[in-house]
N, C-alpha and C positions, 0 to 999 in steps of 0.2 A: 535466322539469316546472318551471315558474317558481315560486319560493318566494314566499309571501305575506308582505308586510312586517308587522311587529307594529303594534299600534294606535297607539303613540307616533310611529312613522315615518309612518304614514298621516296622522295629525293634522298633523305637521310639514310634510309635502308639501302637504297641502291649504291650509295657511296661506301658501304661497308665491304670488307672482304667477301663475306657470303653473298651479299647482293651482286658484287662484281661477278662472282663465280656463277651465280644463278643467271644473270644476264648473258654471260658468255654461253652457258649451256643452252639457253633459249635460242640464242642466235645460231649455235651449231646444229642443234636438233631440229629448230624450226624453219630455218632458212627463209625461203620466200613465202612460206606459209605464215611465218610470224609477221612479216611486213604487211601481207594482206590482212591479217587479223588486226593490226594496227590501223590500217586504212578503213576496215569495216567499222571499227569502233568510232573513228573520227567522223565517218559518215552517218553514224547513228544505228548501225546494224550490230547491236551488241550480242544478239544470239549467236551470230557466226564468230565474232571474236571470241566470246566466252568458250565456245566449243573447241576452238584451236588452243586457247590458253589452258583450259581444263585437261586436255590431252597431254600437253607438253609438261604441265606441272605435276601430272600424275606419275611421272617416271620416279623410280626410286632415288636417282641422283637429285632430282629436284626436290623431293620430299625431304631428304636430309638437309638441304640448304634452307628450305622453308622453315623447318624446326629450329634451326640455328638462328634465323632471323627472328622468329617468334620469341625466342629467348632474350633478344636484345631490347624488346619493347619496354 
């Protein structure tokens, strides 16, 4: 199982160029579904949130950006 990075690490990654492009991609592709996933997670319904994020992050564009972010660790 993959370890979840701490909040500081997530913020640092989100501020990188690849992180910014990934956030923009998620907003563009996910739209209202992304907002709903965030609300689900905040309410404790992680399964619904995970399903949306998994789908959005499985796109080829997202995978390229994720690999770029992984290289920055």
